[in-house]
KEVOPA-352333 format. One record per atom (N, C-alpha, C): z, x, y; residue number from 1; residue in three letters. Coordinates in pm, whole numbers, plus 50000, padded with zeros to 5 digits. Layout:
BEGIN
<node pz="Z" px="X" py="Y" n="NUM" res="ALA"/>
...
This chain:
BEGIN
<node pz="04742" px="33615" py="13872" n="1" res="UNK"/>
<node pz="04783" px="33482" py="13914" n="1" res="UNK"/>
<node pz="04935" px="33477" py="13926" n="1" res="UNK"/>
<node pz="04982" px="33425" py="14036" n="2" res="UNK"/>
<node pz="05126" px="33414" py="14059" n="2" res="UNK"/>
<node pz="05174" px="33280" py="14007" n="2" res="UNK"/>
<node pz="05285" px="33283" py="13930" n="3" res="UNK"/>
<node pz="05342" px="33162" py="13873" n="3" res="UNK"/>
<node pz="05477" px="33134" py="13940" n="3" res="UNK"/>
<node pz="05497" px="33014" py="13988" n="4" res="UNK"/>
<node pz="05622" px="32976" py="14052" n="4" res="UNK"/>
<node pz="05732" px="32957" py="13949" n="4" res="UNK"/>
<node pz="05852" px="33006" py="13982" n="5" res="UNK"/>
<node pz="05966" px="32986" py="13893" n="5" res="UNK"/>
<node pz="06046" px="32863" py="13933" n="5" res="UNK"/>
<node pz="06022" px="32814" py="14054" n="6" res="UNK"/>
<node pz="06099" px="32701" py="14104" n="6" res="UNK"/>
<node pz="06235" px="32743" py="14158" n="6" res="UNK"/>
<node pz="06264" px="32873" py="14156" n="7" res="UNK"/>
<node pz="06391" px="32925" py="14205" n="7" res="UNK"/>
<node pz="06372" px="32969" py="14350" n="7" res="UNK"/>
<node pz="06464" px="32926" py="14437" n="8" res="UNK"/>
<node pz="06460" px="32964" py="14577" n="8" res="UNK"/>
<node pz="06592" px="33032" py="14611" n="8" res="UNK"/>
<node pz="06586" px="33147" py="14676" n="9" res="UNK"/>
<node pz="06705" px="33220" py="14718" n="9" res="UNK"/>
<node pz="06693" px="33250" py="14867" n="9" res="UNK"/>
<node pz="06805" px="33250" py="14935" n="10" res="UNK"/>
<node pz="06807" px="33284" py="15078" n="10" res="UNK"/>
<node pz="06837" px="33434" py="15094" n="10" res="UNK"/>
<node pz="06782" px="33491" py="15199" n="11" res="UNK"/>
<node pz="06811" px="33629" py="15236" n="11" res="UNK"/>
<node pz="06944" px="33627" py="15311" n="11" res="UNK"/>
<node pz="07039" px="33714" py="15271" n="12" res="UNK"/>
<node pz="07168" px="33715" py="15341" n="12" res="UNK"/>
<node pz="07159" px="33797" py="15469" n="12" res="UNK"/>
<node pz="07272" px="33806" py="15541" n="13" res="UNK"/>
<node pz="07274" px="33872" py="15671" n="13" res="UNK"/>
<node pz="07242" px="34022" py="15664" n="13" res="UNK"/>
<node pz="07249" px="34082" py="15545" n="14" res="UNK"/>
<node pz="07215" px="34223" py="15527" n="14" res="UNK"/>
<node pz="07074" px="34242" py="15471" n="14" res="UNK"/>
<node pz="06999" px="34132" py="15459" n="15" res="UNK"/>
<node pz="06862" px="34140" py="15410" n="15" res="UNK"/>
<node pz="06851" px="34141" py="15258" n="15" res="UNK"/>
<node pz="06956" px="34105" py="15188" n="16" res="UNK"/>
<node pz="06957" px="34108" py="15041" n="16" res="UNK"/>
<node pz="06917" px="33973" py="14982" n="16" res="UNK"/>
<node pz="06855" px="33983" py="14865" n="17" res="UNK"/>
<node pz="06820" px="33864" py="14787" n="17" res="UNK"/>
<node pz="06870" px="33888" py="14645" n="17" res="UNK"/>
<node pz="06937" px="33790" py="14588" n="18" res="UNK"/>
<node pz="06986" px="33801" py="14450" n="18" res="UNK"/>
<node pz="06875" px="33760" py="14354" n="18" res="UNK"/>
<node pz="06848" px="33845" py="14255" n="19" res="UNK"/>
<node pz="06752" px="33812" py="14151" n="19" res="UNK"/>
<node pz="06827" px="33735" py="14043" n="19" res="UNK"/>
<node pz="06786" px="33612" py="14014" n="20" res="UNK"/>
<node pz="06858" px="33530" py="13916" n="20" res="UNK"/>
<node pz="06868" px="33597" py="13779" n="20" res="UNK"/>
<node pz="06979" px="33572" py="13710" n="21" res="UNK"/>
<node pz="07006" px="33631" py="13579" n="21" res="UNK"/>
<node pz="06896" px="33600" py="13479" n="21" res="UNK"/>
<node pz="06837" px="33481" py="13487" n="22" res="UNK"/>
<node pz="06730" px="33444" py="13394" n="22" res="UNK"/>
<node pz="06610" px="33540" py="13407" n="22" res="UNK"/>
<node pz="06576" px="33574" py="13530" n="23" res="UNK"/>
<node pz="06464" px="33666" py="13553" n="23" res="UNK"/>
<node pz="06502" px="33809" py="13517" n="23" res="UNK"/>
<node pz="06626" px="33849" py="13549" n="24" res="UNK"/>
<node pz="06670" px="33984" py="13511" n="24" res="UNK"/>
<node pz="06667" px="34000" py="13360" n="24" res="UNK"/>
<node pz="06713" px="33900" py="13288" n="25" res="UNK"/>
<node pz="06711" px="33905" py="13141" n="25" res="UNK"/>
<node pz="06568" px="33910" py="13088" n="25" res="UNK"/>
<node pz="06482" px="33827" py="13144" n="26" res="UNK"/>
<node pz="06343" px="33819" py="13098" n="26" res="UNK"/>
<node pz="06271" px="33954" py="13113" n="26" res="UNK"/>
<node pz="06302" px="34027" py="13220" n="27" res="UNK"/>
<node pz="06233" px="34153" py="13247" n="27" res="UNK"/>
<node pz="06316" px="34276" py="13215" n="27" res="UNK"/>
<node pz="06430" px="34257" py="13150" n="28" res="UNK"/>
<node pz="06513" px="34369" py="13108" n="28" res="UNK"/>
<node pz="06572" px="34449" py="13222" n="28" res="UNK"/>
<node pz="06607" px="34382" py="13330" n="29" res="UNK"/>
<node pz="06665" px="34448" py="13446" n="29" res="UNK"/>
<node pz="06817" px="34441" py="13436" n="29" res="UNK"/>
<node pz="06878" px="34558" py="13430" n="30" res="UNK"/>
<node pz="07023" px="34567" py="13419" n="30" res="UNK"/>
<node pz="07084" px="34605" py="13553" n="30" res="UNK"/>
<node pz="07216" px="34586" py="13565" n="31" res="UNK"/>
<node pz="07286" px="34625" py="13686" n="31" res="UNK"/>
<node pz="07262" px="34774" py="13712" n="31" res="UNK"/>
<node pz="07233" px="34808" py="13835" n="32" res="UNK"/>
<node pz="07207" px="34946" py="13881" n="32" res="UNK"/>
<node pz="07067" px="34997" py="13847" n="32" res="UNK"/>
<node pz="06982" px="34917" py="13780" n="33" res="UNK"/>
<node pz="06844" px="34961" py="13753" n="33" res="UNK"/>
<node pz="06768" px="34972" py="13885" n="33" res="UNK"/>
<node pz="06683" px="35073" py="13898" n="34" res="UNK"/>
<node pz="06601" px="35083" py="14019" n="34" res="UNK"/>
<node pz="06487" px="34981" py="14016" n="34" res="UNK"/>
<node pz="06455" px="34927" py="14132" n="35" res="UNK"/>
<node pz="06348" px="34828" py="14147" n="35" res="UNK"/>
<node pz="06249" px="34883" py="14250" n="35" res="UNK"/>
<node pz="06120" px="34878" py="14218" n="36" res="UNK"/>
<node pz="06016" px="34918" py="14313" n="36" res="UNK"/>
<node pz="05972" px="34796" py="14392" n="36" res="UNK"/>
<node pz="05937" px="34817" py="14517" n="37" res="UNK"/>
<node pz="05891" px="34709" py="14603" n="37" res="UNK"/>
<node pz="05748" px="34740" py="14645" n="37" res="UNK"/>
<node pz="05658" px="34645" py="14619" n="38" res="UNK"/>
<node pz="05516" px="34658" py="14653" n="38" res="UNK"/>
<node pz="05478" px="34548" py="14748" n="38" res="UNK"/>
<node pz="05371" px="34570" py="14821" n="39" res="UNK"/>
<node pz="05311" px="34467" py="14906" n="39" res="UNK"/>
<node pz="05171" px="34442" py="14852" n="39" res="UNK"/>
<node pz="05140" px="34315" py="14824" n="40" res="UNK"/>
<node pz="05008" px="34276" py="14775" n="40" res="UNK"/>
<node pz="04956" px="34166" py="14868" n="40" res="UNK"/>
<node pz="04880" px="34207" py="14968" n="41" res="UNK"/>
<node pz="04834" px="34110" py="15068" n="41" res="UNK"/>
<node pz="04953" px="34057" py="15145" n="41" res="UNK"/>
<node pz="04977" px="33928" py="15135" n="42" res="UNK"/>
<node pz="05090" px="33867" py="15206" n="42" res="UNK"/>
<node pz="05210" px="33845" py="15113" n="42" res="UNK"/>
<node pz="05207" px="33906" py="14994" n="43" res="UNK"/>
<node pz="05316" px="33888" py="14897" n="43" res="UNK"/>
<node pz="05399" px="34015" py="14883" n="43" res="UNK"/>
<node pz="05528" px="33997" py="14858" n="44" res="UNK"/>
<node pz="05618" px="34107" py="14825" n="44" res="UNK"/>
<node pz="05640" px="34099" py="14675" n="44" res="UNK"/>
<node pz="05617" px="34211" py="14605" n="45" res="UNK"/>
<node pz="05629" px="34215" py="14459" n="45" res="UNK"/>
<node pz="05742" px="34310" py="14422" n="45" res="UNK"/>
<node pz="05834" px="34262" py="14339" n="46" res="UNK"/>
<node pz="05942" px="34345" py="14287" n="46" res="UNK"/>
<node pz="05909" px="34380" py="14143" n="46" res="UNK"/>
<node pz="05929" px="34507" py="14107" n="47" res="UNK"/>
<node pz="05900" px="34550" py="13970" n="47" res="UNK"/>
<node pz="06006" px="34650" py="13927" n="47" res="UNK"/>
<node pz="06053" px="34636" py="13803" n="48" res="UNK"/>
<node pz="06147" px="34733" py="13750" n="48" res="UNK"/>
<node pz="06081" px="34870" py="13751" n="48" res="UNK"/>
<node pz="06150" px="34968" py="13809" n="49" res="UNK"/>
<node pz="06094" px="35102" py="13820" n="49" res="UNK"/>
<node pz="06089" px="35169" py="13683" n="49" res="UNK"/>
<node pz="05973" px="35221" py="13649" n="50" res="UNK"/>
<node pz="05957" px="35301" py="13528" n="50" res="UNK"/>
<node pz="05886" px="35429" py="13569" n="50" res="UNK"/>
<node pz="05947" px="35544" py="13541" n="51" res="UNK"/>
<node pz="05883" px="35670" py="13578" n="51" res="UNK"/>
<node pz="05749" px="35685" py="13507" n="51" res="UNK"/>
<node pz="05651" px="35746" py="13576" n="52" res="UNK"/>
<node pz="05516" px="35761" py="13522" n="52" res="UNK"/>
<node pz="05466" px="35903" py="13538" n="52" res="UNK"/>
<node pz="05369" px="35938" py="13456" n="53" res="UNK"/>
<node pz="05299" px="36066" py="13466" n="53" res="UNK"/>
<node pz="05227" px="36073" py="13601" n="53" res="UNK"/>
<node pz="05239" px="36186" py="13670" n="54" res="UNK"/>
<node pz="05175" px="36200" py="13800" n="54" res="UNK"/>
<node pz="05023" px="36202" py="13791" n="54" res="UNK"/>
<node pz="04968" px="36230" py="13673" n="55" res="UNK"/>
<node pz="04823" px="36238" py="13656" n="55" res="UNK"/>
<node pz="04761" px="36107" py="13607" n="55" res="UNK"/>
<node pz="04815" px="36049" py="13501" n="56" res="UNK"/>
<node pz="04748" px="35933" py="13440" n="56" res="UNK"/>
<node pz="04827" px="35803" py="13454" n="56" res="UNK"/>
<node pz="04953" px="35810" py="13495" n="57" res="UNK"/>
<node pz="05033" px="35689" py="13512" n="57" res="UNK"/>
<node pz="05104" px="35642" py="13387" n="57" res="UNK"/>
<node pz="05089" px="35713" py="13276" n="58" res="UNK"/>
<node pz="05155" px="35674" py="13151" n="58" res="UNK"/>
<node pz="05307" px="35685" py="13166" n="58" res="UNK"/>
<node pz="05379" px="35598" py="13095" n="59" res="UNK"/>
<node pz="05526" px="35604" py="13098" n="59" res="UNK"/>
<node pz="05582" px="35652" py="12965" n="59" res="UNK"/>
<node pz="05497" px="35706" py="12878" n="60" res="UNK"/>
<node pz="05540" px="35751" py="12745" n="60" res="UNK"/>
<node pz="05537" px="35903" py="12735" n="60" res="UNK"/>
<node pz="05631" px="35959" py="12659" n="61" res="UNK"/>
<node pz="05636" px="36102" py="12628" n="61" res="UNK"/>
<node pz="05631" px="36189" py="12754" n="61" res="UNK"/>
<node pz="05721" px="36162" py="12848" n="62" res="UNK"/>
<node pz="05721" px="36235" py="12975" n="62" res="UNK"/>
<node pz="05808" px="36359" py="12969" n="62" res="UNK"/>
<node pz="05761" px="36465" py="13036" n="63" res="UNK"/>
<node pz="05834" px="36590" py="13047" n="63" res="UNK"/>
<node pz="05839" px="36624" py="13195" n="63" res="UNK"/>
<node pz="05955" px="36670" py="13242" n="64" res="UNK"/>
<node pz="05967" px="36707" py="13382" n="64" res="UNK"/>
<node pz="05921" px="36851" py="13402" n="64" res="UNK"/>
<node pz="05835" px="36871" py="13499" n="65" res="UNK"/>
<node pz="05785" px="37004" py="13533" n="65" res="UNK"/>
<node pz="05779" px="37015" py="13685" n="65" res="UNK"/>
<node pz="05851" px="37111" py="13741" n="66" res="UNK"/>
<node pz="05857" px="37129" py="13887" n="66" res="UNK"/>
<node pz="05889" px="36998" py="13959" n="66" res="UNK"/>
<node pz="05989" px="36927" py="13910" n="67" res="UNK"/>
<node pz="06035" px="36800" py="13968" n="67" res="UNK"/>
<node pz="05930" px="36689" py="13962" n="67" res="UNK"/>
<node pz="05830" px="36703" py="13877" n="68" res="UNK"/>
<node pz="05728" px="36600" py="13856" n="68" res="UNK"/>
<node pz="05728" px="36564" py="13708" n="68" res="UNK"/>
<node pz="05690" px="36441" py="13678" n="69" res="UNK"/>
<node pz="05680" px="36397" py="13539" n="69" res="UNK"/>
<node pz="05535" px="36403" py="13493" n="69" res="UNK"/>
<node pz="05516" px="36465" py="13375" n="70" res="UNK"/>
<node pz="05383" px="36480" py="13317" n="70" res="UNK"/>
<node pz="05393" px="36439" py="13170" n="70" res="UNK"/>
<node pz="05297" px="36358" py="13123" n="71" res="UNK"/>
<node pz="05300" px="36315" py="12983" n="71" res="UNK"/>
<node pz="05242" px="36426" py="12894" n="71" res="UNK"/>
<node pz="05274" px="36419" py="12767" n="72" res="UNK"/>
<node pz="05229" px="36523" py="12674" n="72" res="UNK"/>
<node pz="05077" px="36525" py="12660" n="72" res="UNK"/>
<node pz="05011" px="36411" py="12673" n="73" res="UNK"/>
<node pz="04864" px="36408" py="12665" n="73" res="UNK"/>
<node pz="04802" px="36488" py="12779" n="73" res="UNK"/>
<node pz="04855" px="36470" py="12901" n="74" res="UNK"/>
<node pz="04801" px="36544" py="13015" n="74" res="UNK"/>
<node pz="04835" px="36693" py="13004" n="74" res="UNK"/>
<node pz="04952" px="36725" py="12950" n="75" res="UNK"/>
<node pz="04986" px="36866" py="12927" n="75" res="UNK"/>
<node pz="04886" px="36929" py="12832" n="75" res="UNK"/>
<node pz="04851" px="36857" py="12726" n="76" res="UNK"/>
<node pz="04752" px="36907" py="12630" n="76" res="UNK"/>
<node pz="04617" px="36931" py="12699" n="76" res="UNK"/>
<node pz="04576" px="36837" py="12784" n="77" res="UNK"/>
<node pz="04449" px="36852" py="12856" n="77" res="UNK"/>
<node pz="04452" px="36973" py="12949" n="77" res="UNK"/>
<node pz="04564" px="36994" py="13017" n="78" res="UNK"/>
<node pz="04579" px="37109" py="13108" n="78" res="UNK"/>
<node pz="04574" px="37239" py="13027" n="78" res="UNK"/>
<node pz="04643" px="37239" py="12913" n="79" res="UNK"/>
<node pz="04642" px="37359" py="12828" n="79" res="UNK"/>
<node pz="04500" px="37392" py="12780" n="79" res="UNK"/>
<node pz="04422" px="37290" py="12746" n="80" res="UNK"/>
<node pz="04285" px="37312" py="12702" n="80" res="UNK"/>
<node pz="04199" px="37369" py="12815" n="80" res="UNK"/>
<node pz="04221" px="37321" py="12936" n="81" res="UNK"/>
<node pz="04150" px="37374" py="13052" n="81" res="UNK"/>
<node pz="04185" px="37522" py="13074" n="81" res="UNK"/>
<node pz="04310" px="37556" py="13060" n="82" res="UNK"/>
<node pz="04355" px="37694" py="13077" n="82" res="UNK"/>
<node pz="04301" px="37786" py="12969" n="82" res="UNK"/>
<node pz="04283" px="37732" py="12847" n="83" res="UNK"/>
<node pz="04228" px="37812" py="12737" n="83" res="UNK"/>
<node pz="04082" px="37849" py="12761" n="83" res="UNK"/>
<node pz="04009" px="37764" py="12833" n="84" res="UNK"/>
<node pz="03867" px="37787" py="12861" n="84" res="UNK"/>
<node pz="03845" px="37897" py="12964" n="84" res="UNK"/>
<node pz="03948" px="37929" py="13042" n="85" res="UNK"/>
<node pz="03933" px="38030" py="13148" n="85" res="UNK"/>
<node pz="03928" px="38170" py="13091" n="85" res="UNK"/>
């Protein structure tokens, strides 16, 4: 369910929209933080970018492998699969 904040911002001539400080504070968005942009039907959704495991989507205990992020749980599962071979 989408909840209105009552805040309205105009898009500037370069296509930018300022996210109000109240919303940035509420969601822990700092200056220079990456933001992901999603489309949900006719809505545009902005979300603070958090890196995720390429297999399960978890954002905890990530390790970089071949330029991809993998969580330790998935690494354990892969290791168990390799042990069975």
